[in-house]
Every structure is written in structure tokens, then in C-alpha cells.
PQR file with spaces between the fields and no chain letter, atoms N, CA, C, O and H, PARSE charges and radii, in Angstrom:
ATOM       1  N    UNK     1      19.651   -5.725   12.418 -0.4000 1.5000
ATOM       2  CA   UNK     1      20.610   -5.501   11.141 -0.0000 2.0000
ATOM       3  C    UNK     1      19.317   -5.513   10.404  0.5500 1.7000
ATOM       4  O    UNK     1      18.294   -6.135   10.689 -0.5500 1.4000
ATOM       5  N    UNK     2      19.564   -4.655    9.336 -0.4000 1.5000
ATOM       6  CA   UNK     2      18.987   -4.418    8.506 -0.0000 2.0000
ATOM       7  C    UNK     2      19.346   -4.772    7.568  0.5500 1.7000
ATOM       8  O    UNK     2      20.393   -4.248    7.189 -0.5500 1.4000
ATOM       9  H    UNK     2      20.395   -4.149    9.105  0.4000 1.0000
ATOM      10  N    UNK     3      18.691   -5.879    6.624 -0.4000 1.5000
ATOM      11  CA   UNK     3      18.608   -6.863    5.556 -0.0000 2.0000
ATOM      12  C    UNK     3      18.462   -5.919    4.082  0.5500 1.7000
ATOM      13  O    UNK     3      17.296   -6.079    3.719 -0.5500 1.4000
ATOM      14  H    UNK     3      17.841   -6.305    6.932  0.4000 1.0000
ATOM      15  N    UNK     4      19.050   -5.169    3.275 -0.4000 1.5000
ATOM      16  CA   UNK     4      18.906   -4.790    2.353 -0.0000 2.0000
ATOM      17  C    UNK     4      18.634   -5.067    0.896  0.5500 1.7000
ATOM      18  O    UNK     4      19.529   -5.605    0.245 -0.5500 1.4000
ATOM      19  H    UNK     4      19.996   -5.038    3.570  0.4000 1.0000
ATOM      20  N    UNK     5      17.281   -4.699    0.211 -0.4000 1.5000
ATOM      21  CA   UNK     5      17.613   -5.479   -1.739 -0.0000 2.0000
ATOM      22  C    UNK     5      17.384   -3.727   -1.868  0.5500 1.7000
ATOM      23  O    UNK     5      16.907   -2.727   -1.331 -0.5500 1.4000
ATOM      24  H    UNK     5      16.554   -4.262    0.740  0.4000 1.0000
ATOM      25  N    UNK     6      18.259   -4.350   -3.222 -0.4000 1.5000
ATOM      26  CA   UNK     6      18.210   -3.591   -3.815 -0.0000 2.0000
ATOM      27  C    UNK     6      16.960   -3.200   -4.934  0.5500 1.7000
ATOM      28  O    UNK     6      16.394   -4.248   -5.248 -0.5500 1.4000
ATOM      29  H    UNK     6      18.647   -5.162   -3.658  0.4000 1.0000
ATOM      30  N    UNK     7      16.551   -2.389   -5.408 -0.4000 1.5000
ATOM      31  CA   UNK     7      15.769   -2.757   -6.549 -0.0000 2.0000
ATOM      32  C    UNK     7      15.153   -2.077   -7.652  0.5500 1.7000
ATOM      33  O    UNK     7      15.822   -1.053   -7.786 -0.5500 1.4000
ATOM      34  H    UNK     7      17.011   -1.538   -5.152  0.4000 1.0000
ATOM      35  N    UNK     8      14.201   -2.087   -8.555 -0.4000 1.5000
ATOM      36  CA   UNK     8      14.518   -1.423   -9.602 -0.0000 2.0000
ATOM      37  C    UNK     8      13.756   -0.825   -9.717  0.5500 1.7000
ATOM      38  O    UNK     8      12.676   -1.398   -9.860 -0.5500 1.4000
ATOM      39  H    UNK     8      13.657   -2.919   -8.447  0.4000 1.0000
ATOM      40  N    UNK     9      13.751    0.724   -9.739 -0.4000 1.5000
ATOM      41  CA   UNK     9      12.821    1.476   -8.965 -0.0000 2.0000
ATOM      42  C    UNK     9      13.747    2.970   -9.973  0.5500 1.7000
ATOM      43  O    UNK     9      14.946    2.792  -10.189 -0.5500 1.4000
ATOM      44  H    UNK     9      14.628    1.189   -9.623  0.4000 1.0000
ATOM      45  N    UNK    10      13.068    4.349  -10.509 -0.4000 1.5000
ATOM      46  CA   UNK    10      13.413    5.562  -10.495 -0.0000 2.0000
ATOM      47  C    UNK    10      13.712    6.108   -9.421  0.5500 1.7000
ATOM      48  O    UNK    10      14.526    7.021   -9.281 -0.5500 1.4000
ATOM      49  H    UNK    10      12.094    4.494  -10.334  0.4000 1.0000
ATOM      50  N    UNK    11      12.893    5.437   -8.355 -0.4000 1.5000
ATOM      51  CA   UNK    11      13.362    6.548   -7.282 -0.0000 2.0000
ATOM      52  C    UNK    11      12.852    5.766   -5.912  0.5500 1.7000
ATOM      53  O    UNK    11      11.930    6.171   -5.204 -0.5500 1.4000
ATOM      54  H    UNK    11      12.232    4.695   -8.468  0.4000 1.0000
ATOM      55  N    UNK    12      13.511    4.748   -5.711 -0.4000 1.5000
ATOM      56  CA   UNK    12      13.734    4.025   -4.514 -0.0000 2.0000
ATOM      57  C    UNK    12      15.048    3.054   -4.774  0.5500 1.7000
ATOM      58  O    UNK    12      15.090    1.952   -5.321 -0.5500 1.4000
ATOM      59  H    UNK    12      14.260    4.419   -6.287  0.4000 1.0000
ATOM      60  N    UNK    13      16.059    3.812   -4.217 -0.4000 1.5000
ATOM      61  CA   UNK    13      17.617    2.619   -4.619 -0.0000 2.0000
ATOM      62  C    UNK    13      17.141    1.392   -4.193  0.5500 1.7000
ATOM      63  O    UNK    13      17.118    0.527   -5.069 -0.5500 1.4000
ATOM      64  H    UNK    13      16.025    4.707   -3.773  0.4000 1.0000
ATOM      65  N    UNK    14      16.695    1.025   -2.923 -0.4000 1.5000
ATOM      66  CA   UNK    14      16.710   -0.202   -1.909 -0.0000 2.0000
ATOM      67  C    UNK    14      16.331    0.053   -1.073  0.5500 1.7000
ATOM      68  O    UNK    14      16.285    1.018   -0.311 -0.5500 1.4000
ATOM      69  H    UNK    14      16.713    1.727   -2.211  0.4000 1.0000
ATOM      70  N    UNK    15      15.870   -1.260   -1.204 -0.4000 1.5000
ATOM      71  CA   UNK    15      14.514   -1.196    0.434 -0.0000 2.0000
ATOM      72  C    UNK    15      14.826   -2.224    1.318  0.5500 1.7000
ATOM      73  O    UNK    15      15.016   -3.292    0.736 -0.5500 1.4000
ATOM      74  H    UNK    15      15.908   -2.044   -1.823  0.4000 1.0000
ATOM      75  N    UNK    16      15.001   -2.281    3.124 -0.4000 1.5000
ATOM      76  CA   UNK    16      15.380   -3.175    3.802 -0.0000 2.0000
ATOM      77  C    UNK    16      14.511   -3.148    4.849  0.5500 1.7000
ATOM      78  O    UNK    16      13.736   -2.213    5.050 -0.5500 1.4000
ATOM      79  H    UNK    16      14.846   -1.414    3.597  0.4000 1.0000
ATOM      80  N    UNK    17      14.621   -4.405    5.727 -0.4000 1.5000
ATOM      81  CA   UNK    17      14.089   -4.774    6.479 -0.0000 2.0000
ATOM      82  C    UNK    17      14.715   -5.267    7.732  0.5500 1.7000
ATOM      83  O    UNK    17      15.797   -5.849    7.656 -0.5500 1.4000
ATOM      84  H    UNK    17      15.251   -5.165    5.564  0.4000 1.0000
ATOM      85  N    UNK    18      14.206   -5.108    8.736 -0.4000 1.5000
ATOM      86  CA   UNK    18      14.758   -4.901   10.469 -0.0000 2.0000
ATOM      87  C    UNK    18      13.337   -6.095   11.265  0.5500 1.7000
ATOM      88  O    UNK    18      12.473   -5.808   12.093 -0.5500 1.4000
ATOM      89  H    UNK    18      13.327   -4.634    8.798  0.4000 1.0000
ATOM      90  N    UNK    19      13.667   -7.582   10.482 -0.4000 1.5000
ATOM      91  CA   UNK    19      12.886   -8.389   11.265 -0.0000 2.0000
ATOM      92  C    UNK    19      12.795   -8.258   12.932  0.5500 1.7000
ATOM      93  O    UNK    19      11.708   -8.710   13.293 -0.5500 1.4000
ATOM      94  H    UNK    19      14.369   -7.816    9.809  0.4000 1.0000
ATOM      95  N    UNK    20      13.505   -7.836   13.933 -0.4000 1.5000
ATOM      96  CA   UNK    20      13.665   -7.671   15.075 -0.0000 2.0000
ATOM      97  C    UNK    20      13.034   -6.929   15.550  0.5500 1.7000
ATOM      98  O    UNK    20      12.731   -7.228   16.706 -0.5500 1.4000
ATOM      99  H    UNK    20      14.388   -7.469   13.640  0.4000 1.0000
ATOM     100  N    UNK    21      12.482   -5.626   15.037 -0.4000 1.5000
ATOM     101  CA   UNK    21      11.620   -4.190   15.242 -0.0000 2.0000
ATOM     102  C    UNK    21      10.198   -3.630   14.197  0.5500 1.7000
ATOM     103  O    UNK    21       9.529   -2.618   13.983 -0.5500 1.4000
ATOM     104  H    UNK    21      12.728   -5.383   14.098  0.4000 1.0000
ATOM     105  N    UNK    22      10.368   -5.715   13.570 -0.4000 1.5000
ATOM     106  CA   UNK    22       9.538   -5.296   12.076 -0.0000 2.0000
ATOM     107  C    UNK    22       9.547   -3.687   11.398  0.5500 1.7000
ATOM     108  O    UNK    22       8.713   -2.782   11.406 -0.5500 1.4000
ATOM     109  H    UNK    22      10.911   -6.536   13.743  0.4000 1.0000
ATOM     110  N    UNK    23      10.430   -3.774   11.025 -0.4000 1.5000
ATOM     111  CA   UNK    23      10.957   -1.948   10.175 -0.0000 2.0000
ATOM     112  C    UNK    23      10.928   -1.827    8.848  0.5500 1.7000
ATOM     113  O    UNK    23      12.074   -1.925    8.410 -0.5500 1.4000
ATOM     114  H    UNK    23      11.107   -4.509   11.019  0.4000 1.0000
ATOM     115  N    UNK    24      10.056   -1.639    7.927 -0.4000 1.5000
ATOM     116  CA   UNK    24      10.464   -1.259    6.917 -0.0000 2.0000
ATOM     117  C    UNK    24      11.431   -0.071    6.425  0.5500 1.7000
ATOM     118  O    UNK    24      11.040    1.076    6.637 -0.5500 1.4000
ATOM     119  H    UNK    24       9.125   -1.559    8.284  0.4000 1.0000
ATOM     120  N    UNK    25      12.862   -0.297    5.682 -0.4000 1.5000
ATOM     121  CA   UNK    25      13.157    0.599    5.323 -0.0000 2.0000
ATOM     122  C    UNK    25      13.416    0.905    4.244  0.5500 1.7000
ATOM     123  O    UNK    25      14.042    0.085    3.572 -0.5500 1.4000
ATOM     124  H    UNK    25      13.179   -1.229    5.510  0.4000 1.0000
ATOM     125  N    UNK    26      13.019    2.280    3.609 -0.4000 1.5000
ATOM     126  CA   UNK    26      12.840    2.609    2.100 -0.0000 2.0000
ATOM     127  C    UNK    26      13.656    3.344    1.896  0.5500 1.7000
ATOM     128  O    UNK    26      13.668    4.410    2.511 -0.5500 1.4000
ATOM     129  H    UNK    26      12.510    2.946    4.155  0.4000 1.0000
ATOM     130  N    UNK    27      14.787    2.988    0.806 -0.4000 1.5000
ATOM     131  CA   UNK    27      15.871    4.431    0.484 -0.0000 2.0000
ATOM     132  C    UNK    27      15.074    5.312   -1.181  0.5500 1.7000
ATOM     133  O    UNK    27      14.945    4.995   -2.363 -0.5500 1.4000
ATOM     134  H    UNK    27      14.777    2.122    0.305  0.4000 1.0000
ATOM     135  N    UNK    28      14.805    6.227   -0.514 -0.4000 1.5000
ATOM     136  CA   UNK    28      14.856    7.260   -1.385 -0.0000 2.0000
ATOM     137  C    UNK    28      15.782    8.081   -2.346  0.5500 1.7000
ATOM     138  O    UNK    28      15.378    8.829   -3.237 -0.5500 1.4000
ATOM     139  H    UNK    28      14.910    6.484    0.447  0.4000 1.0000
ATOM     140  N    UNK    29      16.884    7.864   -2.076 -0.4000 1.5000
ATOM     141  CA   UNK    29      18.073    8.872   -2.735 -0.0000 2.0000
ATOM     142  C    UNK    29      18.145   10.191   -2.111  0.5500 1.7000
ATOM     143  O    UNK    29      19.000   10.994   -2.485 -0.5500 1.4000
ATOM     144  H    UNK    29      17.212    7.256   -1.352  0.4000 1.0000
ATOM     145  N    UNK    30      17.390   10.447   -1.277 -0.4000 1.5000
ATOM     146  CA   UNK    30      17.149   11.411   -1.011 -0.0000 2.0000
ATOM     147  C    UNK    30      18.534   12.124    0.393  0.5500 1.7000
ATOM     148  O    UNK    30      19.479   11.438    0.783 -0.5500 1.4000
ATOM     149  H    UNK    30      16.695    9.795   -0.973  0.4000 1.0000
ATOM     150  N    UNK    31      18.245   13.583    0.881 -0.4000 1.5000
ATOM     151  CA   UNK    31      18.679   14.055    1.722 -0.0000 2.0000
ATOM     152  C    UNK    31      19.114   13.154    2.566  0.5500 1.7000
ATOM     153  O    UNK    31      20.182   12.564    2.730 -0.5500 1.4000
ATOM     154  H    UNK    31      17.477   14.140    0.564  0.4000 1.0000
ATOM     155  N    UNK    32      17.830   13.158    3.197 -0.4000 1.5000
ATOM     156  CA   UNK    32      17.582   11.595    4.362 -0.0000 2.0000
ATOM     157  C    UNK    32      18.803   10.250    3.706  0.5500 1.7000
ATOM     158  O    UNK    32      19.227   10.026    2.573 -0.5500 1.4000
ATOM     159  H    UNK    32      16.962   13.637    3.064  0.4000 1.0000
ATOM     160  N    UNK    33      19.018    9.667    4.880 -0.4000 1.5000
ATOM     161  CA   UNK    33      18.958    8.017    4.280 -0.0000 2.0000
ATOM     162  C    UNK    33      18.136    7.246    4.095  0.5500 1.7000
ATOM     163  O    UNK    33      18.419    6.224    3.469 -0.5500 1.4000
ATOM     164  H    UNK    33      18.674    9.849    5.801  0.4000 1.0000
ATOM     165  N    UNK    34      17.068    7.425    4.487 -0.4000 1.5000
ATOM     166  CA   UNK    34      16.110    6.326    4.822 -0.0000 2.0000
ATOM     167  C    UNK    34      14.438    6.690    5.114  0.5500 1.7000
ATOM     168  O    UNK    34      14.276    7.505    6.021 -0.5500 1.4000
ATOM     169  H    UNK    34      16.839    8.255    4.996  0.4000 1.0000
ATOM     170  N    UNK    35      13.389    6.261    4.557 -0.4000 1.5000
ATOM     171  CA   UNK    35      12.386    6.881    5.509 -0.0000 2.0000
ATOM     172  C    UNK    35      11.866    5.277    6.598  0.5500 1.7000
ATOM     173  O    UNK    35      11.626    4.161    6.137 -0.5500 1.4000
ATOM     174  H    UNK    35      13.522    5.598    3.820  0.4000 1.0000
ATOM     175  N    UNK    36      11.836    5.579    7.676 -0.4000 1.5000
ATOM     176  CA   UNK    36      11.083    3.823    7.700 -0.0000 2.0000
ATOM     177  C    UNK    36       9.848    3.812    8.439  0.5500 1.7000
ATOM     178  O    UNK    36       9.372    4.933    8.621 -0.5500 1.4000
ATOM     179  H    UNK    36      12.031    6.485    8.050  0.4000 1.0000
ATOM     180  N    UNK    37       9.346    3.052    8.809 -0.4000 1.5000
ATOM     181  CA   UNK    37       7.549    2.946    8.377 -0.0000 2.0000
ATOM     182  C    UNK    37       7.905    0.985    9.234  0.5500 1.7000
ATOM     183  O    UNK    37       8.579    0.023    8.862 -0.5500 1.4000
ATOM     184  H    UNK    37       9.732    2.142    8.661  0.4000 1.0000
ATOM     185  N    UNK    38       6.733    1.342   10.838 -0.4000 1.5000
ATOM     186  CA   UNK    38       7.106    0.337   11.663 -0.0000 2.0000
ATOM     187  C    UNK    38       5.964   -0.356   11.792  0.5500 1.7000
ATOM     188  O    UNK    38       4.929    0.262   11.543 -0.5500 1.4000
ATOM     189  H    UNK    38       6.186    2.123   11.140  0.4000 1.0000
ATOM     190  N    UNK    39       5.880   -1.532   12.131 -0.4000 1.5000
ATOM     191  CA   UNK    39       4.593   -2.471   12.458 -0.0000 2.0000
ATOM     192  C    UNK    39       4.424   -3.170   11.000  0.5500 1.7000
ATOM     193  O    UNK    39       3.305   -3.432   10.560 -0.5500 1.4000
ATOM     194  H    UNK    39       6.721   -2.034   12.333  0.4000 1.0000
ATOM     195  N    UNK    40       5.351   -3.391   10.444 -0.4000 1.5000
ATOM     196  CA   UNK    40       5.668   -3.967    8.580 -0.0000 2.0000
ATOM     197  C    UNK    40       6.088   -5.238    8.805  0.5500 1.7000
ATOM     198  O    UNK    40       7.303   -5.409    8.910 -0.5500 1.4000
ATOM     199  H    UNK    40       6.260   -3.179   10.801  0.4000 1.0000
ATOM     200  N    UNK    41       4.964   -6.671    8.953 -0.4000 1.5000
ATOM     201  CA   UNK    41       5.465   -7.721    8.315 -0.0000 2.0000
ATOM     202  C    UNK    41       6.402   -8.084    6.989  0.5500 1.7000
ATOM     203  O    UNK    41       6.438   -7.590    5.862 -0.5500 1.4000
ATOM     204  H    UNK    41       3.977   -6.532    8.867  0.4000 1.0000
ATOM     205  N    UNK    42       7.312   -9.414    7.762 -0.4000 1.5000
ATOM     206  CA   UNK    42       8.157   -9.877    6.581 -0.0000 2.0000
ATOM     207  C    UNK    42       7.444  -10.479    5.749  0.5500 1.7000
ATOM     208  O    UNK    42       7.965  -11.477    5.251 -0.5500 1.4000
ATOM     209  H    UNK    42       7.282   -9.815    8.678  0.4000 1.0000
ATOM     210  N    UNK    43       6.266  -10.176    5.372 -0.4000 1.5000
ATOM     211  CA   UNK    43       6.042  -11.196    4.466 -0.0000 2.0000
ATOM     212  C    UNK    43       5.287   -9.647    3.447  0.5500 1.7000
ATOM     213  O    UNK    43       5.034   -9.864    2.262 -0.5500 1.4000
ATOM     214  H    UNK    43       5.843   -9.366    5.776  0.4000 1.0000
ATOM     215  N    UNK    44       5.006   -8.257    4.005 -0.4000 1.5000
ATOM     216  CA   UNK    44       4.384   -7.546    3.697 -0.0000 2.0000
ATOM     217  C    UNK    44       5.700   -7.445    3.503  0.5500 1.7000
ATOM     218  O    UNK    44       6.042   -8.582    3.180 -0.5500 1.4000
ATOM     219  H    UNK    44       5.212   -8.081    4.968  0.4000 1.0000
ATOM     220  N    UNK    45       6.806   -6.632    3.511 -0.4000 1.5000
ATOM     221  CA   UNK    45       8.452   -6.597    2.937 -0.0000 2.0000
ATOM     222  C    UNK    45       8.742   -7.418    1.385  0.5500 1.7000
ATOM     223  O    UNK    45       8.649   -7.044    0.216 -0.5500 1.4000
ATOM     224  H    UNK    45       6.528   -5.708    3.774  0.4000 1.0000
ATOM     225  N    UNK    46       8.967   -8.156    1.757 -0.4000 1.5000
ATOM     226  CA   UNK    46       8.811   -9.341    0.429 -0.0000 2.0000
ATOM     227  C    UNK    46       8.001   -8.948   -0.536  0.5500 1.7000
ATOM     228  O    UNK    46       8.353   -8.705   -1.691 -0.5500 1.4000
ATOM     229  H    UNK    46       9.043   -8.461    2.706  0.4000 1.0000
ATOM     230  N    UNK    47       6.635   -8.854    0.006 -0.4000 1.5000
ATOM     231  CA   UNK    47       6.202   -8.692   -1.236 -0.0000 2.0000
ATOM     232  C    UNK    47       6.051   -7.315   -2.101  0.5500 1.7000
ATOM     233  O    UNK    47       5.656   -6.922   -3.199 -0.5500 1.4000
ATOM     234  H    UNK    47       6.349   -9.051    0.944  0.4000 1.0000
ATOM     235  N    UNK    48       6.579   -6.879   -0.984 -0.4000 1.5000
ATOM     236  CA   UNK    48       6.834   -4.882   -1.372 -0.0000 2.0000
ATOM     237  C    UNK    48       8.029   -5.362   -2.494  0.5500 1.7000
ATOM     238  O    UNK    48       7.933   -5.410   -3.720 -0.5500 1.4000
ATOM     239  H    UNK    48       6.900   -7.198   -0.092  0.4000 1.0000
ATOM     240  N    UNK    49       9.468   -5.781   -1.410 -0.4000 1.5000
ATOM     241  CA   UNK    49      10.585   -5.429   -2.934 -0.0000 2.0000
ATOM     242  C    UNK    49      10.581   -6.601   -3.537  0.5500 1.7000
ATOM     243  O    UNK    49      11.625   -7.252   -3.558 -0.5500 1.4000
ATOM     244  H    UNK    49       9.546   -5.742   -0.414  0.4000 1.0000
ATOM     245  N    UNK    50       9.355   -7.116   -4.167 -0.4000 1.5000
ATOM     246  CA   UNK    50       9.269   -8.196   -5.458 -0.0000 2.0000
ATOM     247  C    UNK    50       8.356   -7.757   -5.937  0.5500 1.7000
ATOM     248  O    UNK    50       7.891   -8.760   -6.480 -0.5500 1.4000
ATOM     249  H    UNK    50       8.507   -6.587   -4.150  0.4000 1.0000
ATOM     250  N    UNK    51       7.383   -6.584   -6.275 -0.4000 1.5000
ATOM     251  CA   UNK    51       6.375   -5.937   -6.889 -0.0000 2.0000
ATOM     252  C    UNK    51       6.917   -5.782   -7.695  0.5500 1.7000
ATOM     253  O    UNK    51       8.058   -5.323   -7.647 -0.5500 1.4000
ATOM     254  H    UNK    51       7.760   -5.770   -5.833  0.4000 1.0000
ATOM     255  N    UNK    52       6.050   -6.241   -9.228 -0.4000 1.5000
ATOM     256  CA   UNK    52       6.431   -5.508  -10.275 -0.0000 2.0000
ATOM     257  C    UNK    52       6.590   -3.935  -11.019  0.5500 1.7000
ATOM     258  O    UNK    52       7.057   -3.716  -12.136 -0.5500 1.4000
ATOM     259  H    UNK    52       5.123   -6.614   -9.268  0.4000 1.0000
ATOM     260  N    UNK    53       6.124   -3.065  -10.168 -0.4000 1.5000
ATOM     261  CA   UNK    53       6.438   -1.478   -9.668 -0.0000 2.0000
ATOM     262  C    UNK    53       6.374   -1.433   -8.752  0.5500 1.7000
ATOM     263  O    UNK    53       5.310   -1.522   -8.140 -0.5500 1.4000
ATOM     264  H    UNK    53       5.744   -3.243   -9.260  0.4000 1.0000
ATOM     265  N    UNK    54       7.651   -1.250   -8.166 -0.4000 1.5000
ATOM     266  CA   UNK    54       8.025   -0.961   -6.290 -0.0000 2.0000
ATOM     267  C    UNK    54       7.594    0.313   -6.157  0.5500 1.7000
ATOM     268  O    UNK    54       6.720    0.577   -5.331 -0.5500 1.4000
ATOM     269  H    UNK    54       8.516   -1.177   -8.663  0.4000 1.0000
ATOM     270  N    UNK    55       8.141    1.250   -6.936 -0.4000 1.5000
ATOM     271  CA   UNK    55       7.041    2.492   -6.409 -0.0000 2.0000
ATOM     272  C    UNK    55       5.515    2.350   -6.633  0.5500 1.7000
ATOM     273  O    UNK    55       4.810    2.922   -5.802 -0.5500 1.4000
ATOM     274  H    UNK    55       8.851    1.035   -7.607  0.4000 1.0000
ATOM     275  N    UNK    56       4.922    1.700   -7.594 -0.4000 1.5000
ATOM     276  CA   UNK    56       3.309    2.240   -7.433 -0.0000 2.0000
ATOM     277  C    UNK    56       3.175    1.289   -6.023  0.5500 1.7000
ATOM     278  O    UNK    56       2.306    1.502   -5.177 -0.5500 1.4000
ATOM     279  H    UNK    56       5.494    1.236   -8.270  0.4000 1.0000
ATOM     280  N    UNK    57       4.204    0.186   -5.920 -0.4000 1.5000
ATOM     281  CA   UNK    57       3.363   -0.753   -4.795 -0.0000 2.0000
ATOM     282  C    UNK    57       3.938    0.668   -3.257  0.5500 1.7000
ATOM     283  O    UNK    57       3.004    0.784   -2.462 -0.5500 1.4000
ATOM     284  H    UNK    57       4.910    0.013   -6.607  0.4000 1.0000
ATOM     285  N    UNK    58       4.546    1.113   -3.067 -0.4000 1.5000
ATOM     286  CA   UNK    58       5.424    1.706   -2.343 -0.0000 2.0000
ATOM     287  C    UNK    58       4.067    2.960   -1.936  0.5500 1.7000
ATOM     288  O    UNK    58       3.529    2.969   -0.829 -0.5500 1.4000
ATOM     289  H    UNK    58       5.304    1.018   -3.712  0.4000 1.0000
ATOM     290  N    UNK    59       3.658    4.042   -3.176 -0.4000 1.5000
ATOM     291  CA   UNK    59       2.397    4.916   -3.413 -0.0000 2.0000
ATOM     292  C    UNK    59       1.369    4.177   -2.815  0.5500 1.7000
ATOM     293  O    UNK    59       1.000    4.876   -1.871 -0.5500 1.4000
ATOM     294  H    UNK    59       4.095    4.035   -4.075  0.4000 1.0000
ATOM     295  N    UNK    60       0.543    2.907   -2.846 -0.4000 1.5000
ATOM     296  CA   UNK    60      -0.608    2.519   -2.948 -0.0000 2.0000
ATOM     297  C    UNK    60      -0.755    1.494   -1.644  0.5500 1.7000
ATOM     298  O    UNK    60      -1.825    1.382   -1.045 -0.5500 1.4000
ATOM     299  H    UNK    60       0.842    2.339   -3.613  0.4000 1.0000
ATOM     300  N    UNK    61       0.539    0.702   -1.246 -0.4000 1.5000
ATOM     301  CA   UNK    61       0.028   -0.255   -0.433 -0.0000 2.0000
ATOM     302  C    UNK    61       1.168   -0.030    0.508  0.5500 1.7000
ATOM     303  O    UNK    61       1.618   -1.092    0.937 -0.5500 1.4000
ATOM     304  H    UNK    61       1.408    0.793   -1.732  0.4000 1.0000
ATOM     305  N    UNK    62       1.814    1.128    0.991 -0.4000 1.5000
ATOM     306  CA   UNK    62       2.720    1.222    1.965 -0.0000 2.0000
ATOM     307  C    UNK    62       2.353    2.542    2.642  0.5500 1.7000
ATOM     308  O    UNK    62       1.855    2.790    3.740 -0.5500 1.4000
ATOM     309  H    UNK    62       1.449    1.991    0.643  0.4000 1.0000
ATOM     310  N    UNK    63       2.833    3.442    1.450 -0.4000 1.5000
ATOM     311  CA   UNK    63       2.571    5.022    2.750 -0.0000 2.0000
ATOM     312  C    UNK    63       1.573    5.117    3.220  0.5500 1.7000
ATOM     313  O    UNK    63       1.527    5.247    4.443 -0.5500 1.4000
ATOM     314  H    UNK    63       3.237    3.241    0.558  0.4000 1.0000
ATOM     315  N    UNK    64       0.452    5.093    2.505 -0.4000 1.5000
ATOM     316  CA   UNK    64      -0.750    5.171    3.791 -0.0000 2.0000
ATOM     317  C    UNK    64      -1.543    3.373    4.851  0.5500 1.7000
ATOM     318  O    UNK    64      -2.323    3.102    5.763 -0.5500 1.4000
ATOM     319  H    UNK    64       0.489    4.987    1.511  0.4000 1.0000
ATOM     320  N    UNK    65      -0.800    2.819    4.055 -0.4000 1.5000
ATOM     321  CA   UNK    65      -0.923    1.739    5.908 -0.0000 2.0000
ATOM     322  C    UNK    65      -0.368    1.869    6.517  0.5500 1.7000
ATOM     323  O    UNK    65      -0.848    1.626    7.624 -0.5500 1.4000
ATOM     324  H    UNK    65      -0.166    3.039    3.314  0.4000 1.0000
ATOM     325  N    UNK    66       1.329    2.414    6.538 -0.4000 1.5000
ATOM     326  CA   UNK    66       2.056    1.782    7.626 -0.0000 2.0000
ATOM     327  C    UNK    66       2.405    3.220    7.942  0.5500 1.7000
ATOM     328  O    UNK    66       2.465    4.062    7.046 -0.5500 1.4000
ATOM     329  H    UNK    66       1.719    2.612    5.639  0.4000 1.0000
ATOM     330  N    UNK    67       2.601    3.463    9.020 -0.4000 1.5000
ATOM     331  CA   UNK    67       3.266    4.592    9.964 -0.0000 2.0000
ATOM     332  C    UNK    67       4.829    4.814    9.926  0.5500 1.7000
ATOM     333  O    UNK    67       5.758    4.061   10.217 -0.5500 1.4000
ATOM     334  H    UNK    67       2.553    2.779    9.748  0.4000 1.0000
ATOM     335  N    UNK    68       4.784    6.297    9.398 -0.4000 1.5000
ATOM     336  CA   UNK    68       6.371    6.728    9.381 -0.0000 2.0000
ATOM     337  C    UNK    68       7.069    7.009   10.637  0.5500 1.7000
ATOM     338  O    UNK    68       6.740    7.704   11.599 -0.5500 1.4000
ATOM     339  H    UNK    68       4.029    6.909    9.162  0.4000 1.0000
ATOM     340  N    UNK    69       8.125    6.295   10.397 -0.4000 1.5000
ATOM     341  CA   UNK    69       8.431    6.646   12.407 -0.0000 2.0000
ATOM     342  C    UNK    69       9.466    7.952   12.209  0.5500 1.7000
ATOM     343  O    UNK    69       9.934    8.524   13.194 -0.5500 1.4000
ATOM     344  H    UNK    69       8.392    5.731    9.616  0.4000 1.0000
């Protein structure tokens, strides 16, 4: 099950986490429903979801580090 959190960002609508599969879901509000990143720890997800700038954290700590499924 994906646990979603709505975030304040101009480009990211919400983020979710599937603890069973250690997958991070990022809803960018585009045509595809969301981007999925694998092997993300629960700690990394909560750190991302609570970042002062979710978009900046996504671009510097998620996209370059984790593999997109």
C-alpha cells in the first residue's frame, strides 16, 4: 500500500512510499500518474517529504541517487 503525503511545491503535488517494496512515488502532476524510485529507505522518504524545499531536495538528493523504475 502506498502512503501518500501532500507537499507544498510548485512542481510536485504529493509523494508516497511503499514500505513493503521500499519504493518512493513522486506525483509531478503530469500525464503519467507518478515517478517511482527503488531502494529508498523510510528515513530518506520522510526526510524528503519534510524538506524545506521538496523540489530542491528531489533534484539534488533523489533523482541523482536513486534508480527510477
